[in-house]
Phi, psi and omega in degrees: 000300185296316178295321179296320179295320178295320177298317178302313182296316180298326183286345185225081186294343176292337170089149183295321181293319179297314180300315178299313182301316179295314180301320180292316176302313178300317182298313184287336182263001173093005177272069187298323181299311180289325176300315179296320179300315180290325174302312178297319178301317177304312182294325181280320186278330183230058182297340181272346188290125176294327181293317180298308182292324187277316185214336183301312183294316180297319180295316180296315179297319180292324175301317177296320179296319178297317177299324180278013178061037179235071184294332178297314179297321180301313180297320177299316182295330183274350184306313184289342182268359185306325182296345181256018184308324186281350181230016184221177174274000184311308181296328178293317179293320177297319179299317178298320181295316180297318178298316180299330178271012180063026173257061190300318181298320178294320178301318179298318179299317178302311181296322178296335175303316178289314186293330179280355179233053187306319185298322184298307179299324178293321181297317181273007175073030185265155175267007187299329181294306178296325178296318178295321179298319177293321179299316178297316180302314181292322180295314177300317179301323181293333178273355181087008180275083186295323182296308180292326179295313178300319178297317178295317177297322178297318178300319178300310180298324177295325180290330190239055183292339182265003184290150175299129182299337180270358181297133187304323178292323177295314178302313180299313181298315180298320181297331184265359179251004181279000000 
């Protein structure tokens, strides 16, 4: 197992995480052809990886479903990955799906799963914490809860003090904290 995983990593210096990140971005942005290609690459190049088998593939497929306005399919695709909530984007994607289905309170709980375990995403180098913080802010805004929404946006800005002021997420957060 371990030697096979090491050989897989040596053969692909761009790395499993880089391939996943590009595939996830493609999935969420609607570049389904490349997302599917990268999903296949992950399965072929890293057949031993628990991340690929456990949540990378499910997350990419769910990202494509979310882009295609099919949150129910996204939730179905994410079911098997729930056990990896603390080390994956799975709860963030589930939160987005629940909010899209107007199950906002359930979505907030999904985002809170990430926010209540802040250390883990930072350790694994994930962007899931700030993305979850933005998800909570938007979810509260969707319910009309301006106070909690503004507070969540403020937390997001506190996380990203070095961001470019013109960055769209920063602009959105600042607009909701005034």
